C-alpha positions as CSV (number, residue, x, y, z in Angstrom):
1,M,56.4,-50.1,-59.4
2,K,55.3,-51.9,-56.4
3,G,58.1,-53.4,-54.6
4,K,59.4,-52.5,-51.2
5,I,58.6,-49.2,-49.1
6,S,59.4,-47.7,-45.9
7,I,57.2,-45.2,-44.3
8,I,59.1,-42.7,-41.8
9,Y,57.8,-39.8,-39.4
10,A,60.9,-37.9,-39.1
11,N,61.5,-36.1,-35.4
12,N,59.2,-33.3,-34.4
13,N,61.4,-29.7,-34.3
14,V,60.0,-29.2,-30.9
15,D,60.4,-31.5,-27.5
16,P,56.9,-32.5,-27.0
17,Y,55.2,-32.5,-23.3
18,F,53.0,-35.6,-25.0
19,Y,53.6,-38.1,-27.8
20,Y,51.4,-41.1,-29.2
21,P,51.7,-43.5,-31.5
22,P,50.8,-41.9,-34.6
23,L,48.3,-43.7,-36.3
24,G,48.7,-42.4,-39.8
25,G,51.6,-44.0,-40.9
26,L,50.7,-46.9,-39.0
27,Y,47.4,-47.2,-41.5
28,I,49.1,-47.2,-44.4
29,T,51.7,-49.6,-43.2
30,S,48.6,-51.9,-42.3
31,F,47.0,-51.3,-45.4
32,L,49.9,-51.8,-47.8
33,K,50.5,-55.1,-45.8
34,H,47.3,-56.5,-46.5
35,K,47.9,-55.8,-49.8
36,G,51.1,-57.8,-50.2
37,I,53.6,-55.3,-50.2
38,D,57.0,-55.6,-48.2
39,A,55.9,-52.7,-45.8
40,S,57.5,-51.1,-42.9
41,Y,57.3,-47.9,-40.5
42,Y,59.6,-46.1,-38.4
43,D,59.0,-43.2,-35.9
44,F,61.8,-41.6,-35.4
45,T,60.8,-39.6,-32.3
46,I,61.2,-42.5,-30.7
47,I,64.2,-44.0,-32.4
48,G,67.2,-42.6,-30.5
49,K,70.5,-43.0,-33.1
50,W,68.8,-41.8,-36.3
51,R,71.3,-41.8,-38.6
52,K,72.4,-45.5,-38.1
53,K,68.4,-46.0,-38.3
54,I,68.4,-44.1,-42.0
55,H,71.4,-46.0,-43.3
56,E,69.8,-49.3,-42.4
57,I,66.6,-48.4,-44.3
58,I,68.9,-46.8,-47.1
59,D,70.9,-50.1,-47.7
60,S,67.4,-52.1,-47.3
61,N,67.2,-50.6,-50.7
62,P,63.6,-50.0,-50.6
63,D,62.0,-48.8,-53.9
64,V,60.2,-46.1,-52.2
65,I,60.2,-44.2,-48.9
66,G,57.5,-42.2,-47.5
67,L,58.0,-39.4,-45.0
68,S,54.6,-38.8,-42.9
69,S,54.7,-34.8,-42.6
70,N,52.8,-32.4,-40.3
71,V,53.8,-28.9,-39.1
72,S,55.6,-30.1,-36.2
73,N,58.4,-32.1,-38.2
74,Y,58.3,-29.7,-41.5
75,F,62.1,-29.0,-41.7
76,N,63.3,-32.2,-40.2
77,T,61.1,-33.9,-43.2
78,H,63.0,-31.8,-45.4
79,F,66.3,-32.4,-44.1
80,L,65.2,-36.6,-43.7
81,A,64.5,-36.3,-47.6
82,R,67.5,-34.6,-49.0
83,Y,69.7,-36.8,-46.8
84,I,68.1,-39.9,-47.8
85,K,68.9,-38.6,-52.0
86,S,72.2,-37.8,-51.0
87,F,72.9,-41.6,-50.6
88,N,70.6,-43.2,-52.9
89,K,69.1,-40.5,-55.7
90,D,66.9,-43.8,-57.5
91,I,64.8,-44.1,-53.9
92,K,61.4,-42.4,-54.9
93,I,60.3,-40.3,-51.7
94,I,56.5,-39.5,-51.4
95,V,55.1,-37.4,-48.5
96,G,52.0,-37.5,-46.8
97,G,50.1,-36.1,-44.0
98,P,48.3,-32.7,-42.6
99,Y,50.6,-30.1,-43.8
100,P,51.8,-31.7,-47.2
101,T,48.3,-32.0,-48.1
102,S,47.6,-28.4,-47.3
103,V,50.9,-26.7,-49.1
104,P,52.1,-29.6,-51.3
105,E,54.3,-27.5,-53.5
106,K,56.1,-26.5,-50.4
107,Y,57.0,-30.0,-50.3
108,L,57.8,-30.2,-54.0
109,R,60.1,-27.6,-54.3
110,N,62.3,-29.5,-52.4
111,K,65.0,-31.6,-55.3
112,A,64.5,-34.8,-53.0
113,I,60.6,-35.4,-53.1
114,D,59.2,-36.8,-55.9
115,A,55.3,-36.6,-54.9
116,V,52.9,-35.4,-52.0
117,C,49.8,-37.7,-51.1
118,I,47.0,-35.3,-51.2
119,G,44.5,-36.6,-48.4
120,E,43.9,-40.0,-47.0
121,G,47.0,-42.0,-47.5
122,E,45.9,-45.9,-47.9
123,Y,44.6,-46.4,-51.1
124,T,47.1,-43.2,-52.4
125,F,50.1,-44.9,-51.3
126,Y,49.2,-48.1,-52.9
127,N,48.1,-46.9,-56.0
128,Y,51.1,-44.9,-56.4
129,L,53.4,-47.9,-55.9
130,V,51.1,-49.5,-58.3
131,E,50.9,-46.7,-60.9
132,G,53.5,-44.4,-60.3
133,D,52.8,-40.7,-61.1
134,K,49.3,-41.5,-62.2
135,A,47.7,-42.5,-59.4
136,N,44.6,-40.2,-58.1
137,G,45.5,-38.3,-55.2
138,L,48.9,-37.2,-56.0
139,M,51.0,-33.8,-56.4
140,V,53.8,-34.8,-58.7
141,K,56.4,-32.4,-60.7
142,K,57.5,-33.1,-64.4
143,N,60.1,-30.6,-65.7
144,G,60.2,-28.5,-63.1
145,E,56.3,-28.0,-63.1
146,F,53.7,-29.4,-60.5
147,F,50.6,-31.4,-61.6
148,L,47.4,-32.4,-59.6
149,T,46.1,-35.9,-60.6
150,D,42.7,-36.4,-59.8
151,P,41.1,-36.6,-56.7
152,A,41.4,-39.4,-54.5
153,L,37.8,-39.9,-52.7
154,C,37.7,-40.3,-48.6
155,I,37.3,-44.2,-47.5
156,Q,33.3,-44.3,-47.0
157,N,33.5,-47.9,-44.7
158,L,36.3,-47.4,-42.5
159,D,35.4,-50.9,-41.1
160,D,37.1,-52.2,-44.1
161,L,40.6,-50.8,-43.6
162,P,42.7,-53.6,-41.3
163,F,43.8,-52.0,-38.0
164,P,46.9,-49.8,-37.8
165,D,50.2,-52.3,-37.5
166,L,51.2,-51.4,-34.0
167,T,53.9,-53.9,-34.3
168,Q,55.7,-51.3,-35.8
169,V,56.4,-49.4,-32.5
170,D,57.4,-49.6,-29.1
171,L,54.5,-48.6,-27.2
172,R,56.0,-48.1,-24.1
173,K,58.0,-45.4,-25.5
174,Y,54.5,-42.8,-25.9
175,F,53.7,-40.8,-23.1
176,H,51.0,-37.7,-22.0
177,P,51.9,-35.8,-19.1
178,F,48.9,-37.4,-16.7
179,Q,49.1,-41.1,-17.8
180,K,47.6,-43.5,-15.6
181,G,48.2,-46.7,-17.9
182,K,51.1,-48.4,-19.4
183,P,51.9,-49.0,-22.3
184,M,49.8,-46.2,-23.6
185,S,48.0,-46.2,-27.0
186,S,45.8,-44.8,-29.8
187,I,42.8,-45.4,-31.5
188,I,40.5,-43.5,-33.9
189,T,37.2,-44.6,-34.7
190,S,35.9,-41.7,-36.9
191,R,37.2,-39.3,-39.8
192,G,36.5,-36.1,-41.0
193,C,34.8,-33.1,-39.4
194,P,31.5,-31.2,-40.5
195,S,32.1,-27.9,-38.8
196,N,33.2,-25.0,-40.2
197,C,35.5,-23.6,-37.5
198,T,37.4,-20.6,-39.6
199,F,40.8,-21.4,-38.0
200,C,40.8,-24.9,-38.9
201,F,41.3,-27.1,-42.5
202,H,39.7,-30.1,-43.2
203,D,42.6,-31.3,-46.5
204,V,43.1,-34.6,-45.1
205,H,39.7,-36.3,-44.3
206,G,37.4,-33.7,-45.2
207,Y,34.2,-32.2,-43.9
208,D,32.3,-35.6,-44.5
209,W,32.5,-37.5,-41.2
210,R,32.5,-41.1,-41.4
211,A,32.2,-43.9,-38.4
212,R,33.3,-47.3,-37.7
213,S,30.5,-49.4,-36.4
214,P,30.8,-49.9,-32.7
215,K,31.4,-54.0,-33.0
216,N,34.4,-53.1,-35.2
217,V,36.0,-50.5,-32.8
218,I,35.6,-52.9,-29.6
219,E,37.3,-55.2,-31.8
220,E,40.4,-53.2,-32.1
221,I,40.0,-52.2,-28.3
222,K,40.2,-56.0,-27.4
223,W,42.8,-57.0,-29.9
224,Q,45.0,-53.8,-28.7
225,V,45.1,-55.3,-25.0
226,R,45.0,-58.4,-26.0
227,E,48.2,-58.8,-28.4
228,F,49.9,-55.6,-26.9
229,G,48.9,-55.2,-23.2
230,V,48.0,-51.9,-23.5
231,G,47.0,-50.0,-20.4
232,E,45.8,-46.9,-21.2
233,L,43.9,-45.7,-24.8
234,A,43.5,-42.3,-26.6
235,F,40.5,-41.6,-28.6
236,W,41.7,-39.4,-31.6
237,D,38.7,-38.4,-33.1
238,D,37.8,-34.9,-34.1
239,N,34.5,-35.6,-33.0
240,F,33.8,-38.8,-31.1
241,T,30.2,-37.8,-29.7
242,L,28.8,-36.6,-33.1
243,D,26.3,-39.4,-33.4
244,E,25.7,-39.4,-29.8
245,K,24.0,-43.1,-30.0
246,R,26.9,-44.2,-31.6
247,A,29.1,-43.1,-29.0
248,E,26.8,-44.6,-26.2
249,K,26.7,-48.1,-27.9
250,I,31.1,-47.8,-27.6
251,C,30.5,-47.4,-24.3
252,D,27.8,-49.9,-24.1
253,L,30.1,-52.5,-25.0
254,L,33.2,-51.2,-23.3
255,I,31.5,-51.8,-20.0
256,Q,29.9,-55.3,-21.4
257,E,33.2,-56.4,-22.1
258,K,34.9,-55.0,-19.2
259,T,37.9,-53.8,-20.6
260,N,38.7,-52.0,-17.8
261,I,41.6,-49.3,-19.1
262,P,41.3,-46.0,-18.7
263,L,40.4,-44.0,-21.9
264,F,40.2,-40.4,-22.7
265,P,39.7,-38.0,-26.0
266,P,42.8,-35.8,-26.2
267,N,41.3,-33.8,-29.3
268,G,38.2,-32.9,-27.0
269,I,34.4,-33.4,-27.8
270,R,32.0,-30.5,-28.7
271,A,29.9,-29.0,-25.7
272,D,26.6,-29.2,-27.8
273,R,27.3,-32.9,-28.7
274,V,27.2,-34.1,-25.4
275,N,24.4,-34.6,-23.0
276,R,24.8,-35.6,-18.9
277,G,23.6,-39.0,-19.7
278,L,26.1,-39.8,-22.5
279,L,28.8,-38.4,-20.0
280,S,27.9,-40.7,-16.9
281,K,28.1,-43.6,-19.8
282,M,31.5,-42.6,-20.8
283,K,32.6,-42.3,-17.5
284,Q,31.4,-46.0,-16.5
285,A,33.2,-47.2,-19.8
286,G,36.7,-46.0,-18.0
287,F,36.8,-42.1,-19.9
288,W,38.4,-40.4,-17.3
289,L,39.9,-37.0,-18.8
290,M,37.5,-35.0,-20.3
291,V,38.8,-32.1,-22.9
292,F,37.0,-29.5,-24.0
293,S,38.6,-26.7,-26.6
294,P,35.9,-23.7,-26.3
295,E,39.6,-21.8,-28.1
296,T,38.1,-18.7,-26.3
297,G,36.3,-17.3,-23.5
298,D,34.7,-14.2,-25.1
299,P,31.3,-14.3,-26.5
300,S,32.6,-12.3,-29.9
301,I,35.6,-14.3,-30.7
302,L,33.9,-17.5,-30.3
303,S,31.2,-16.1,-32.7
304,R,33.6,-15.1,-35.0
305,I,35.7,-18.0,-35.1
306,K,32.6,-20.3,-35.6
307,K,32.9,-22.7,-33.3
308,G,29.2,-23.3,-33.2
309,F,28.1,-23.5,-29.4
310,T,27.9,-20.9,-26.7
311,L,29.8,-20.5,-23.8
312,K,26.4,-21.3,-21.7
313,Q,26.8,-24.9,-23.1
314,I,30.1,-25.3,-22.1
315,E,29.8,-23.9,-18.7
316,K,27.0,-26.3,-18.3
317,V,29.4,-29.4,-19.7
318,A,31.9,-28.3,-17.1
319,R,29.7,-28.6,-14.6
320,W,28.0,-32.1,-15.6
321,S,32.1,-33.3,-15.9
322,K,33.1,-32.2,-12.4
323,A,29.9,-33.6,-10.7
324,L,30.5,-36.9,-12.6
325,G,34.3,-36.6,-11.5
326,F,36.0,-36.4,-14.8
327,F,39.8,-34.8,-14.2
328,L,38.6,-31.5,-16.9
329,I,41.0,-29.8,-19.5
330,F,40.3,-26.8,-21.3
331,Y,42.3,-25.6,-24.2
332,F,42.6,-21.9,-25.5
333,L,43.7,-20.1,-28.5
334,I,45.3,-16.6,-28.5
335,G,45.9,-14.1,-30.8
336,F,43.3,-13.8,-33.6
337,P,44.5,-10.9,-35.7
338,F,40.7,-9.6,-34.5
339,E,41.7,-10.0,-31.2
340,T,41.9,-7.5,-28.3
341,K,43.5,-7.1,-24.6
342,E,39.7,-7.4,-23.7
343,N,38.9,-10.2,-25.4
344,V,42.2,-11.8,-23.5
345,Q,40.5,-11.0,-20.3
346,N,37.1,-12.4,-21.1
347,T,38.9,-15.6,-21.5
348,L,40.9,-15.7,-18.2
349,N,37.9,-14.6,-16.9
350,F,35.8,-17.7,-18.1
351,I,38.6,-20.0,-16.8
352,K,37.9,-18.7,-13.6
353,R,34.3,-19.8,-14.2
354,V,35.0,-23.1,-15.4
355,K,37.8,-23.9,-13.1
356,P,39.4,-26.6,-15.0
357,D,42.1,-28.9,-13.8
358,I,44.6,-27.8,-16.1
359,F,44.0,-25.2,-18.9
360,L,46.8,-24.5,-21.8
361,I,46.7,-21.6,-24.1
362,N,48.1,-21.9,-27.3
363,R,48.6,-19.3,-29.8
364,Y,46.9,-19.1,-32.9
365,Y,48.8,-20.5,-35.8
366,P,47.5,-19.4,-39.0
367,M,47.3,-22.8,-41.3
368,P,47.5,-22.1,-45.1
369,K,44.0,-22.3,-46.7
370,T,42.0,-21.0,-43.7
371,P,39.1,-18.3,-43.6
372,I,41.4,-16.3,-41.2
373,A,44.5,-16.7,-43.1
374,E,43.4,-15.7,-45.8
375,E,41.1,-12.6,-45.0
376,Y,44.1,-11.4,-43.4
377,N,46.9,-12.8,-45.4
378,L,48.9,-14.3,-43.0
379,T,50.5,-16.6,-45.1
380,T,53.7,-16.7,-47.0
381,D,55.7,-18.8,-49.6
382,E,58.9,-16.7,-49.4
383,G,61.3,-17.4,-47.5
384,R,59.1,-18.2,-44.1
385,D,56.2,-20.9,-43.2
386,F,54.3,-18.7,-41.4
387,K,53.3,-15.7,-40.0
388,T,52.2,-15.5,-36.6
389,V,51.3,-13.5,-34.0
390,K,53.6,-11.8,-31.4
391,L,51.6,-10.9,-28.2
392,S,52.6,-8.0,-26.9
393,K,53.7,-7.0,-23.5
394,G,50.5,-6.5,-22.1
395,F,48.9,-9.6,-23.6
396,S,51.8,-11.6,-22.4
397,K,51.8,-10.1,-19.2
398,L,47.9,-11.4,-18.2
399,I,48.4,-15.0,-19.6
400,Y,51.8,-15.2,-17.6
401,S,49.8,-14.0,-14.5
402,A,47.4,-16.4,-15.3
403,Y,49.7,-19.5,-15.2
404,F,51.5,-18.5,-12.4
405,N,48.2,-18.0,-10.3
406,F,46.4,-20.9,-11.2
407,Y,49.6,-23.7,-11.6
408,F,51.5,-22.3,-8.2
409,N,48.0,-22.3,-6.3
410,P,48.3,-24.9,-3.6
411,F,45.2,-25.8,-3.6
412,N,45.4,-26.6,-7.4
413,L,48.2,-28.5,-6.9
414,W,47.1,-30.5,-4.6
415,N,43.7,-31.3,-6.2
416,L,46.6,-32.3,-9.5
417,L,48.2,-34.6,-7.0
418,K,45.1,-36.1,-5.9
419,Q,44.1,-37.1,-9.0
420,V,47.6,-38.3,-11.2
421,D,50.1,-40.7,-10.9
422,K,52.1,-39.9,-8.1
423,R,55.4,-41.3,-9.2
424,N,55.4,-38.9,-12.1
425,F,53.6,-36.1,-10.9
426,F,56.4,-33.5,-11.0
427,L,57.6,-34.5,-14.3
428,S,54.5,-34.7,-15.8
429,F,53.7,-31.2,-14.2
430,F,57.7,-29.8,-15.4
431,R,56.6,-30.9,-19.0
432,Y,53.2,-29.3,-19.2
433,F,54.1,-25.7,-17.1
434,K,57.1,-26.0,-19.7
435,A,55.1,-26.1,-22.7
436,A,52.6,-23.8,-21.7
437,I,55.2,-21.3,-21.0
438,N,56.9,-22.2,-24.3
439,N,53.4,-21.9,-26.3
440,L,54.1,-17.9,-25.5
441,G,57.7,-17.6,-26.6
442,R,58.8,-17.8,-30.0
443,K,59.5,-16.0,-32.9
444,F,56.7,-14.2,-34.6
445,D,55.7,-11.7,-37.7
446,Y,53.2,-9.6,-37.1
447,S,51.6,-8.0,-33.3
448,L,48.8,-7.6,-31.7
449,S,48.5,-4.1,-29.6
450,D,47.1,-3.4,-26.2
């Protein structure tokens, strides 16, 4: 088949309070170009007039269009596939990403979608262009039935991959609420997660943790700064500090090379995989913001979701982080089907103890094929994508009160104002607070009682 391919990330279905360069599609585009394929990438989240752009893409006669999808752009991905086929039914459409990997059948039921990539996409997309439906790592359909091809192996030597093709996007259009440098970009230095959190799924990168060499990481950072003028960098690893010596070596090289740009880990780091010495080294290397995601402040819930560390460990690393001058963000989940009002109150009390600069409470979202979702039968294929939690008035009142007491406390506001770019503070604060409230106000199917 080979030929020409265009990869598209459809608009998100919700207005994000942050948006980063989407590395998955940019890695695949770069990989295909290095294989001699005519490949291009379009991030519709930052492209305003998407209808004009999609017609330009269709008129360029690609043989294949790849759609990069996850939960946040699920509906728009389906719409875009149908829209493309309504103008050119000969274009093959393959979908990839975290959610398609988890529930490929949901995508293949769309008559406009021809195949779904299962897992990491670089080799699978290329092999699909060469071998068609026979390539490993696919779910395809024939005569109305779905078939899995042989599984594709995860990429072991990540240093072999070319850097993501950042020429395909305008980095100036990406942002996060408390941004320090412009333009902002992304990097991922490892793939995979060996943890066993019962609410999380590992379908794309798997449980096998694989890491790039420190030298390769620094080469990319220098390349991004030199070629694109990157002024801030997000480290998107699930487990940047899993190998503490490797993380320290990366920091040593950052200090040695004097990159001097703000760095931060939006996915957070594990409280049991970092020590004070490493945190200090990260601070020297340019990390200014530290993220932890304990998900709960209740010890029984922490054990139930199998996070693998204790509240005491989290409190300890929070103290270290504050002493070293990090801007501290904590993320929590509320709404597990076994959670009580007392558990939620314990989480809110924990937030008061650790005193983060920012915290955000997301609602538990039962991802298919995860232990909690399967144990409580929280997924459905009948007309809806998820059964999710409806917080009772008692739960919601607790959380709304915690938000207002925290974010409208003059001391907390002043502390935020001292640490972030004052020119963007009020817009950033509005985006973040709006997201915090919206996370509690969507439509749900099952309820938690008081």
